[in-house]
C-alpha positions as CSV (number, residue, x, y, z in Angstrom):
1,M,-10.0,4.8,10.8
2,P,-11.0,3.1,14.1
3,E,-10.6,-0.6,14.4
4,S,-13.8,-2.5,15.0
5,E,-14.8,-6.1,15.8
6,S,-14.2,-8.6,13.0
7,M,-17.1,-9.5,10.8
8,P,-18.7,-12.9,11.6
9,E,-17.1,-15.8,9.9
10,S,-20.2,-16.3,7.7
11,E,-19.5,-12.9,6.1
12,S,-16.2,-14.1,4.6
13,M,-16.1,-15.8,1.2
14,S,-14.2,-18.8,-0.1
15,E,-11.6,-18.3,-2.8
16,S,-13.9,-19.8,-5.4
17,E,-16.8,-17.5,-4.5
18,S,-14.8,-14.3,-4.3
19,M,-12.8,-14.0,-7.5
20,P,-13.3,-16.0,-10.7
21,E,-10.4,-17.1,-12.9
22,S,-9.2,-14.5,-15.4
23,E,-6.6,-14.5,-18.2
24,V,-4.1,-11.9,-17.1
25,G,-1.2,-14.2,-16.0
26,Q,0.4,-13.0,-12.8
27,Q,-2.3,-10.3,-12.4
28,R,-4.8,-13.1,-11.8
29,Q,-6.9,-12.6,-8.6
30,V,-5.3,-9.2,-7.7
31,I,-7.4,-6.6,-5.9
32,T,-6.0,-3.1,-5.7
33,I,-6.7,-0.4,-3.1
34,D,-5.4,3.0,-3.9
35,G,-5.7,6.4,-2.0
36,L,-3.9,9.3,-0.4
37,A,-1.6,9.0,2.6
38,A,-3.3,7.8,5.8
39,S,-6.6,7.2,4.0
40,G,-6.9,3.8,5.6
41,K,-5.6,1.7,2.7
42,S,-3.3,-0.6,4.7
43,S,-5.9,-1.4,7.4
44,A,-8.6,-2.0,4.8
45,A,-6.3,-4.1,2.5
46,K,-5.2,-6.3,5.5
47,G,-8.7,-6.8,6.6
48,L,-10.0,-7.6,3.1
49,A,-7.2,-10.0,2.5
50,Q,-8.0,-11.8,5.7
51,K,-11.7,-12.1,4.8
52,L,-10.7,-13.5,1.4
53,G,-8.0,-15.8,2.8
54,I,-5.3,-14.5,0.5
55,A,-2.1,-12.5,0.9
56,Y,-1.8,-8.8,1.7
57,V,0.9,-6.8,-0.1
58,S,2.0,-3.3,0.9
59,S,3.5,-1.6,-2.1
60,G,4.5,1.4,0.0
61,L,6.9,-0.7,2.0
62,L,9.2,-1.0,-1.0
63,Y,9.4,2.8,-1.4
64,R,9.9,3.2,2.3
65,A,12.7,0.5,2.2
66,A,14.3,2.4,-0.7
67,T,14.1,5.6,1.4
68,W,15.6,3.8,4.4
69,L,18.5,2.5,2.2
70,A,19.2,6.0,0.9
71,L,19.2,7.5,4.4
72,H,21.5,4.7,5.7
73,T,24.0,5.0,2.8
74,D,24.0,8.8,2.7
75,V,22.5,9.0,-0.7
76,D,20.6,12.2,-1.7
77,V,16.9,11.2,-2.1
78,T,16.6,13.7,-4.9
79,D,19.3,12.0,-7.0
80,E,17.6,9.5,-9.2
81,E,20.8,7.9,-10.6
82,A,22.3,7.5,-7.2
83,L,19.1,6.0,-5.8
84,F,18.8,3.5,-8.7
85,A,22.4,2.6,-8.2
86,I,22.0,1.6,-4.6
87,L,18.8,-0.3,-5.4
88,S,20.8,-2.3,-8.0
89,A,23.6,-2.9,-5.6
90,H,21.6,-4.0,-2.5
91,S,18.9,-6.6,-2.6
92,L,15.6,-5.5,-1.1
93,T,13.1,-8.2,-0.6
94,L,9.4,-7.8,0.2
95,T,7.7,-11.0,1.6
96,P,3.9,-11.0,1.8
97,Y,1.9,-13.4,4.1
98,H,-1.8,-14.2,4.3
99,D,-1.7,-14.3,8.1
100,R,0.7,-11.6,9.2
101,D,2.3,-8.3,8.2
102,N,4.7,-8.0,5.3
103,R,8.4,-8.3,6.0
104,V,11.1,-6.3,4.3
105,S,14.8,-7.3,4.3
106,V,17.9,-5.7,2.8
107,A,21.3,-7.1,2.0
108,L,23.7,-4.6,3.5
109,A,27.4,-4.8,4.5
110,G,27.4,-8.6,3.8
111,E,24.4,-9.3,6.0
112,T,20.7,-9.6,5.5
113,K,18.8,-7.3,7.8
114,D,15.0,-7.2,8.5
115,I,14.1,-3.5,8.5
116,S,10.3,-3.9,8.7
117,S,10.1,-2.2,12.1
118,E,12.1,0.8,11.0
119,L,10.0,1.9,8.0
120,E,7.1,3.7,9.7
121,T,8.8,6.8,11.1
122,S,8.4,10.6,10.6
123,T,11.8,10.7,9.0
124,I,10.8,8.2,6.4
125,D,7.5,10.0,5.9
126,A,9.3,13.3,5.1
127,A,11.6,11.7,2.5
128,V,9.6,8.9,0.8
129,S,7.7,11.1,-1.6
130,H,11.0,12.4,-3.0
131,V,12.1,8.9,-3.6
132,A,8.8,7.7,-5.1
133,K,8.7,10.5,-7.7
134,H,11.6,9.2,-9.6
135,P,10.5,7.2,-12.7
136,R,13.3,4.7,-12.5
137,V,12.6,4.0,-8.9
138,R,8.9,3.6,-9.6
139,E,9.7,1.2,-12.5
140,W,12.0,-0.8,-10.1
141,V,9.1,-1.1,-7.5
142,D,6.5,-1.9,-10.2
143,T,8.7,-4.7,-11.5
144,R,9.2,-6.2,-8.1
145,L,5.4,-6.2,-7.5
146,R,4.6,-7.7,-10.8
147,E,7.0,-10.6,-10.0
148,L,4.7,-11.6,-7.2
149,C,2.7,-14.6,-8.4
150,C,0.4,-15.3,-5.4
151,Q,-3.2,-14.1,-5.0
152,F,-3.2,-10.9,-3.1
153,V,-4.8,-7.6,-2.1
154,I,-2.4,-4.7,-2.6
155,D,-2.5,-1.1,-1.4
156,G,-0.6,1.9,-2.6
157,R,-0.9,4.6,-5.3
158,D,-1.5,3.9,-9.0
159,M,-1.8,0.2,-8.3
160,G,-5.0,0.0,-10.3
161,L,-4.1,2.6,-12.8
162,V,-0.5,1.6,-13.7
163,V,0.8,-1.5,-12.0
164,F,-2.2,-3.9,-12.2
165,P,-4.6,-2.3,-14.8
166,Q,-6.3,-5.7,-15.3
167,A,-7.0,-6.3,-11.5
168,H,-10.1,-8.1,-10.7
169,A,-11.4,-5.3,-8.5
170,K,-10.1,-1.8,-7.9
171,F,-10.9,0.6,-5.0
172,Y,-9.9,4.1,-4.2
173,L,-10.2,5.3,-0.6
174,Q,-10.5,9.0,0.3
175,A,-10.8,11.0,3.5
176,S,-10.3,14.6,4.7
177,A,-6.8,15.7,5.8
178,E,-8.1,16.2,9.4
179,V,-9.5,12.7,9.7
180,R,-6.3,11.2,8.2
181,A,-4.2,13.2,10.6
182,K,-6.2,11.8,13.6
183,R,-5.6,8.3,12.3
184,R,-1.9,8.8,11.8
185,L,-1.6,10.2,15.3
186,S,-3.4,7.2,16.9
187,D,0.0,5.5,17.1
188,R,2.4,8.5,17.1
189,N,3.1,11.2,19.6
190,E,3.0,14.2,17.3
191,D,1.2,17.6,17.1
192,F,-2.1,17.5,15.3
193,N,-1.7,20.7,13.3
194,A,1.7,19.7,12.2
195,A,0.3,16.3,11.1
196,V,-2.4,18.0,9.0
197,H,0.2,20.3,7.4
198,A,2.4,17.3,6.7
199,I,-0.4,15.3,5.1
200,N,-1.5,18.3,2.9
201,E,2.2,18.7,1.8
202,R,2.4,14.9,1.1
203,D,-0.8,15.1,-1.0
204,R,0.7,17.9,-3.0
205,R,3.9,16.0,-3.7
206,D,2.0,12.7,-4.4
207,A,-0.7,14.3,-6.7
208,K,0.7,12.8,-9.9
209,Q,1.0,9.3,-8.5
210,S,-2.4,9.4,-6.7
211,K,-4.8,9.5,-9.6
212,P,-7.4,6.7,-9.4
213,A,-8.1,4.3,-12.2
214,R,-11.2,5.2,-14.2
215,D,-12.9,2.0,-13.2
216,A,-12.0,2.2,-9.5
217,I,-14.8,2.2,-6.9
218,H,-14.5,5.3,-4.7
219,I,-15.2,5.0,-1.0
220,D,-15.2,8.1,1.3
221,T,-14.1,6.7,4.7
222,D,-14.5,9.9,6.8
223,D,-17.5,8.5,8.7
224,M,-16.9,4.8,8.3
225,T,-15.3,2.3,10.6
226,L,-12.8,-0.1,9.2
227,E,-15.4,-2.9,9.4
228,Q,-17.8,-0.9,7.3
229,V,-15.1,-0.2,4.6
230,I,-14.2,-3.8,4.4
231,A,-17.9,-4.9,4.2
232,T,-18.5,-2.4,1.4
233,M,-15.6,-3.8,-0.6
234,L,-16.8,-7.3,-0.1
235,E,-20.2,-6.4,-1.4
236,H,-18.7,-5.0,-4.6
237,I,-16.5,-8.1,-5.1
238,R,-19.4,-10.4,-4.6
239,A,-21.4,-8.4,-7.1
240,R,-18.7,-8.7,-9.7
241,G,-18.7,-12.5,-9.2
242,R,-22.4,-12.8,-9.9
């Protein structure tokens, strides 16, 4: 999804205008954005959070961090018990911000290491679905996310369906594999056909975890700029507030 100029300041909304108070405890003022790999979830979630003046949370970073930990401790990513054991033994922390990217740190070998810059690689891409399919790992991630008490926009898979079913607003982004491959290659030096194949394979592995919530608003982003996607979501949020 191409980046475009920011919307005028007048297009943003104040906290009181955007999302009314609800009665869902820690799920208060949560907006979910789900979709397949490289569908533009992260860019849209960051932009929407910025317009709303609230935090952005990347749920996928916890799965990527768990994958990073497995690879760096020589744990088989298909071994659920071993994965859960290392997650229990090493503290992984996701810290969201409203004005910059999420940071992820891990306690390893007696030191706390910021691994944020090491999570978006082809090696992680190839293994993260194997990690994310394990029920105990997914439960661990969901628990960490539900512990967050700030107001936020969160992207991922099954955020609106499973993790935050009472979210104030839910969106589901979709795009063709070819368009998603082009977006992914915008910051990676990889072969296009290989990227399309990898995305199709990822879709197949993630099918169970990529089902949209029944009340999610679907947005096809194939022919939309990032600016247009964010504007569309803002319109729906405003409509819910009226």
